[in-house]
C-alpha positions as CSV (number, residue, x, y, z in Angstrom):
1,X,0.0,-0.1,-0.1
2,X,2.9,2.4,0.9
3,X,4.1,2.1,-2.6
4,X,1.0,2.5,-4.5
5,X,0.2,6.0,-3.0
6,X,3.1,8.0,-4.9
7,X,1.7,6.2,-8.1
8,X,-1.7,7.9,-7.6
9,X,-0.2,11.4,-6.9
10,X,1.7,11.2,-10.2
11,X,-1.2,10.1,-12.2
12,X,-3.3,12.9,-10.7
13,X,-0.4,15.4,-11.6
14,X,0.1,13.9,-15.1
15,X,-3.7,14.2,-16.1
16,X,-3.7,17.8,-14.6
17,X,-0.8,18.9,-16.9
18,X,-2.8,17.5,-19.9
19,X,-6.1,19.7,-19.2
20,X,-4.0,22.8,-18.8
21,X,-1.3,22.1,-22.1
22,X,-4.5,21.5,-24.2
23,X,-5.8,24.8,-24.7
24,X,-7.0,26.4,-27.8
25,X,-4.7,28.9,-29.4
26,X,-5.9,32.6,-29.4
27,X,-3.5,33.2,-32.7
28,X,-3.0,32.2,-36.3
29,X,0.1,31.5,-38.3
30,X,1.3,32.1,-41.8
31,X,3.3,29.5,-43.8
32,X,4.4,29.1,-47.3
33,X,7.2,28.1,-49.9
34,X,9.5,30.1,-51.8
35,X,10.6,28.9,-55.4
36,X,12.5,30.7,-58.4
37,X,11.4,30.4,-61.8
38,X,12.3,26.9,-62.6
39,X,10.3,25.8,-59.7
40,X,13.4,25.3,-57.5
41,X,13.3,25.7,-53.8
42,X,15.1,29.1,-52.6
43,X,16.8,28.1,-49.2
44,X,18.4,31.4,-46.8
45,X,15.8,34.0,-48.2
46,X,14.8,36.5,-46.0
47,X,11.1,36.7,-45.2
48,X,9.4,39.2,-43.0
49,X,6.0,39.9,-41.5
50,X,4.9,43.1,-40.5
51,X,1.2,43.9,-38.7
52,X,-0.1,46.4,-40.3
53,X,-2.0,47.8,-37.1
54,X,1.0,47.7,-34.8
55,X,4.0,47.9,-36.9
56,X,5.6,44.8,-35.0
57,X,7.8,42.9,-37.5
58,X,8.9,39.5,-37.4
59,X,11.8,37.9,-39.6
60,X,13.0,34.8,-40.4
61,X,14.8,32.8,-43.5
62,X,13.6,30.1,-45.4
63,X,14.9,26.4,-44.7
64,X,16.8,24.2,-47.0
65,X,13.5,23.1,-48.7
66,X,12.6,26.6,-49.4
67,X,9.8,26.7,-46.6
68,X,9.3,29.2,-43.8
69,X,6.6,29.6,-41.0
70,X,5.4,32.2,-38.5
71,X,3.7,30.6,-35.8
72,X,1.9,32.3,-32.9
73,X,0.5,35.6,-34.7
74,X,-2.5,37.7,-33.4
75,X,-4.9,37.8,-35.9
76,X,-5.2,40.7,-38.0
77,X,-3.6,42.2,-41.4
78,X,-0.1,41.7,-42.5
79,X,2.3,42.6,-45.0
80,X,4.7,39.6,-45.8
81,X,7.9,40.6,-47.6
82,X,10.4,38.4,-49.3
83,X,14.1,39.4,-50.4
84,X,16.7,36.9,-51.9
85,X,19.9,37.6,-53.5
86,X,19.4,37.8,-57.6
87,X,15.6,38.4,-57.4
88,X,13.3,41.4,-57.3
89,X,11.9,42.0,-53.8
90,X,8.2,40.8,-53.4
91,X,5.5,42.0,-50.8
92,X,2.3,40.5,-50.4
93,X,-0.8,41.1,-47.9
94,X,-2.0,38.3,-45.7
95,X,-4.7,37.8,-43.3
96,X,-4.2,36.2,-40.1
97,X,-7.2,34.5,-38.5
98,X,-7.7,32.7,-34.9
99,X,-6.7,29.0,-35.3
100,X,-6.0,29.1,-39.1
101,X,-2.8,28.8,-41.1
102,X,-2.5,31.3,-44.0
103,X,-0.5,29.9,-46.9
104,X,1.3,32.7,-48.5
105,X,4.0,31.0,-51.3
106,X,6.2,33.0,-53.3
107,X,7.4,32.6,-57.1
108,X,10.5,34.9,-57.7
109,X,11.4,36.9,-60.7
110,X,15.3,37.4,-61.4
111,X,16.4,41.1,-61.0
112,X,17.7,43.6,-59.0
113,X,16.7,43.4,-55.1
114,X,16.0,47.3,-55.1
115,X,13.2,46.5,-57.6
116,X,9.7,45.4,-55.6
117,X,6.8,44.0,-56.7
118,X,3.8,44.4,-54.4
119,X,0.7,42.1,-54.8
120,X,-2.4,43.6,-53.8
121,X,-4.7,40.9,-53.8
122,X,-4.8,39.0,-49.9
123,X,-3.7,35.2,-50.0
124,X,-7.0,33.1,-49.7
125,X,-7.0,31.1,-46.0
126,X,-7.1,27.7,-47.8
127,X,-6.5,24.9,-44.8
128,X,-4.7,22.4,-46.5
129,X,-3.0,21.1,-43.2
130,X,-6.5,20.8,-41.3
131,X,-9.4,18.6,-41.8
132,X,-11.4,20.6,-39.2
133,X,-14.9,21.7,-40.2
134,X,-15.7,25.2,-38.7
135,X,-15.0,28.8,-39.6
136,X,-14.3,32.2,-38.2
137,X,-16.6,35.1,-37.6
138,X,-14.5,38.2,-38.4
139,X,-14.7,41.6,-36.8
140,X,-16.5,42.9,-39.7
141,X,-19.3,40.7,-39.0
142,X,-19.2,41.4,-35.3
143,X,-19.8,45.2,-36.0
144,X,-22.0,45.1,-39.0
145,X,-24.5,42.3,-38.4
146,X,-27.6,43.1,-36.4
147,X,-27.4,41.6,-32.8
148,X,-30.2,41.3,-30.4
149,X,-29.1,42.1,-27.1
150,X,-25.5,42.7,-28.6
151,X,-24.3,39.2,-27.3
152,X,-21.5,38.2,-30.0
153,X,-22.0,34.6,-29.3
154,X,-25.3,34.9,-31.1
155,X,-23.1,35.0,-34.4
156,X,-21.8,31.5,-33.7
157,X,-25.3,30.6,-35.5
158,X,-23.5,31.5,-38.6
159,X,-21.5,28.3,-38.8
160,X,-23.5,25.4,-40.3
161,X,-24.6,23.0,-37.6
162,X,-24.6,25.7,-34.7
163,X,-27.8,26.2,-32.9
164,X,-28.9,29.3,-31.1
165,X,-27.1,30.0,-27.9
166,X,-29.5,29.5,-24.9
167,X,-29.1,31.2,-21.4
168,X,-29.4,29.4,-17.8
169,X,-28.8,30.5,-14.0
170,X,-25.8,32.0,-13.1
171,X,-25.1,34.4,-16.1
172,X,-24.2,31.0,-18.1
173,X,-24.5,30.4,-22.0
174,X,-24.4,27.2,-23.8
175,X,-23.7,27.1,-27.4
176,X,-24.9,23.6,-28.7
177,X,-23.2,22.3,-31.6
178,X,-24.8,19.7,-34.1
179,X,-27.3,18.9,-32.1
180,X,-25.2,18.0,-29.0
181,X,-26.1,19.3,-25.6
182,X,-24.6,22.5,-24.6
183,X,-24.4,22.1,-21.1
184,X,-23.8,19.6,-18.3
185,X,-26.9,17.6,-19.5
186,X,-24.9,15.3,-21.9
187,X,-22.9,12.1,-22.0
188,X,-19.3,13.3,-20.7
189,X,-21.0,16.4,-18.9
190,X,-18.6,19.1,-20.7
191,X,-20.6,20.6,-23.7
192,X,-19.3,23.4,-25.8
193,X,-15.9,24.6,-24.6
194,X,-15.5,28.1,-25.0
195,X,-12.1,30.3,-24.3
196,X,-11.1,33.6,-24.5
197,X,-7.5,34.4,-25.3
198,X,-6.5,30.7,-24.6
199,X,-8.0,30.5,-21.2
200,X,-11.2,28.6,-20.4
201,X,-14.2,30.5,-19.3
202,X,-16.6,27.8,-18.4
203,X,-18.3,27.6,-15.2
204,X,-16.4,24.8,-13.0
205,X,-18.8,21.8,-12.6
206,X,-21.8,23.4,-14.1
207,X,-20.3,24.4,-17.5
208,X,-21.6,26.9,-19.7
209,X,-19.6,30.3,-20.5
210,X,-19.9,32.6,-17.5
211,X,-17.8,35.6,-18.4
212,X,-19.9,38.4,-20.2
213,X,-18.4,41.5,-22.4
214,X,-18.9,43.8,-24.8
215,X,-18.9,42.9,-28.2
216,X,-16.8,45.8,-29.0
217,X,-14.1,44.2,-26.9
218,X,-14.0,40.9,-29.2
219,X,-11.6,40.8,-32.4
220,X,-12.8,37.9,-34.1
221,X,-13.9,34.0,-32.9
222,X,-13.5,30.6,-34.1
223,X,-16.2,27.8,-33.9
224,X,-14.8,24.0,-34.3
225,X,-17.6,21.6,-35.0
226,X,-15.9,18.5,-36.1
227,X,-12.5,16.9,-36.3
228,X,-10.7,19.5,-33.9
229,X,-7.3,18.5,-32.9
230,X,-5.8,18.1,-29.2
231,X,-5.3,21.9,-28.9
232,X,-9.1,22.2,-28.8
233,X,-8.8,20.7,-25.1
234,X,-11.4,18.4,-23.6
235,X,-14.8,18.9,-25.3
236,X,-17.6,16.4,-26.6
237,X,-19.4,18.8,-28.5
238,X,-17.6,21.5,-30.3
239,X,-15.6,24.6,-29.2
240,X,-15.4,28.5,-29.5
241,X,-12.1,30.2,-29.5
242,X,-12.6,33.9,-28.6
243,X,-10.1,36.6,-29.4
244,X,-10.0,40.1,-27.8
245,X,-9.0,43.2,-29.5
246,X,-5.7,45.1,-28.8
247,X,-4.7,48.5,-29.5
248,X,-2.7,49.5,-32.6
249,X,-0.4,52.8,-33.4
250,X,-3.4,54.7,-33.7
251,X,-5.6,56.0,-30.9
252,X,-9.2,55.0,-31.6
253,X,-12.4,54.9,-29.7
254,X,-16.2,53.9,-29.7
255,X,-19.0,54.7,-27.6
256,X,-22.5,53.8,-27.9
257,X,-26.1,54.1,-26.7
258,X,-28.7,51.4,-27.9
259,X,-32.4,52.1,-27.0
260,X,-35.4,49.8,-27.8
261,X,-39.0,49.5,-26.1
262,X,-42.5,47.9,-27.0
263,X,-43.5,50.9,-29.0
264,X,-40.3,49.9,-31.7
265,X,-40.9,46.4,-31.6
266,X,-43.8,44.5,-32.3
267,X,-44.4,41.3,-29.6
268,X,-44.7,38.2,-31.8
269,X,-48.5,37.8,-32.7
270,X,-48.6,33.8,-31.9
271,X,-47.4,34.2,-28.7
272,X,-49.5,37.5,-27.6
273,X,-51.6,37.3,-24.3
274,X,-55.2,38.2,-25.1
275,X,-55.2,39.8,-21.5
276,X,-52.1,42.0,-22.5
277,X,-51.6,42.3,-25.9
278,X,-48.7,45.2,-25.8
279,X,-46.8,44.4,-22.9
280,X,-44.3,47.1,-21.5
281,X,-40.8,46.5,-22.5
282,X,-37.6,48.8,-22.3
283,X,-33.8,48.1,-22.9
284,X,-30.8,50.4,-23.0
285,X,-27.5,49.4,-23.5
286,X,-24.7,51.8,-23.2
287,X,-20.6,51.5,-23.3
288,X,-17.4,52.8,-24.6
289,X,-14.0,51.3,-26.0
290,X,-10.5,52.8,-26.2
291,X,-7.5,51.7,-28.2
292,X,-3.9,52.8,-28.7
293,X,-0.2,52.3,-28.2
294,X,1.7,51.8,-25.4
295,X,4.9,51.6,-27.4
296,X,4.8,52.5,-30.9
297,X,5.6,49.7,-33.6
298,X,5.7,47.5,-30.5
299,X,2.7,46.4,-28.1
300,X,-0.7,48.3,-27.7
301,X,-3.5,48.3,-25.5
302,X,-7.4,47.9,-25.7
303,X,-10.3,48.2,-22.8
304,X,-14.0,48.4,-22.8
305,X,-17.0,48.8,-20.8
306,X,-20.7,48.3,-21.1
307,X,-23.9,48.4,-19.1
308,X,-27.4,47.6,-19.8
309,X,-30.9,47.9,-18.1
310,X,-34.0,46.1,-19.3
311,X,-37.4,46.1,-17.7
312,X,-40.7,44.5,-18.9
313,X,-44.3,43.6,-18.0
314,X,-43.9,40.3,-19.6
315,X,-41.4,37.7,-20.8
316,X,-40.3,38.5,-24.4
317,X,-38.9,35.8,-26.4
318,X,-35.1,36.2,-27.3
319,X,-35.5,36.5,-31.1
320,X,-37.7,39.7,-30.7
């Protein structure tokens, strides 16, 4: 018995390490291959990726096989440039999304390195190296698509197989994927895993995401439905990977106030109570977001705050 005790402790520590290591990545990556006009791989070429928002640059050289990779890049727009002796300099834009690898290949042209070729078209985000079924909801969609209650998780419904999020007690939100239970009612008891910047926000024991913040703070988020890898973490019904906004070189801010009442939104006809056909309802939402540089071409910061107040004389459906 004395010998068995240490073994049990080791097992607990090992399993704990797996849970913390298997976290969703809040970043993306850029990878590609560099070839000369004959199609041969070009080694020792200088590749640089520069964030258009912060100006932060990362530089590497291609391998003997002509390939390169920039892992762990924050989501956003980048300019990828290539320089090699005896060839013209090439610059290509690339979009990096959370959890996705963007492929940017280069076909070199013989010429002076002082000559530069700029390709305006962004590289397509084709996932050749992953069989995960899912998608990314971008910042543009979060800003421009209408949202009832300004809950960005409602936009997860844009991906096939994702059901409307449901609310529970203690401010928990469940996001069912492919008909699987979103909370602690299914086999395995974990439901859809939700992480913010790589950290889980699931309620311990009861599950469901338990952190509410303004959509102004969200840069984008990824939904993984089927065939996700181990980086997704422990889940039996898909995962949502949220990335928050960061500051850039430019100081920017937003302030908002939304108001809605029963006079501006009709109550659904099939749900009306004959004794109270037009129940009282008011919702006010306000807040701000501010972002800017901490140090130019290096780091930035972004912050936001929001508040809301709702009063009603009846239970209004969520889809109103």
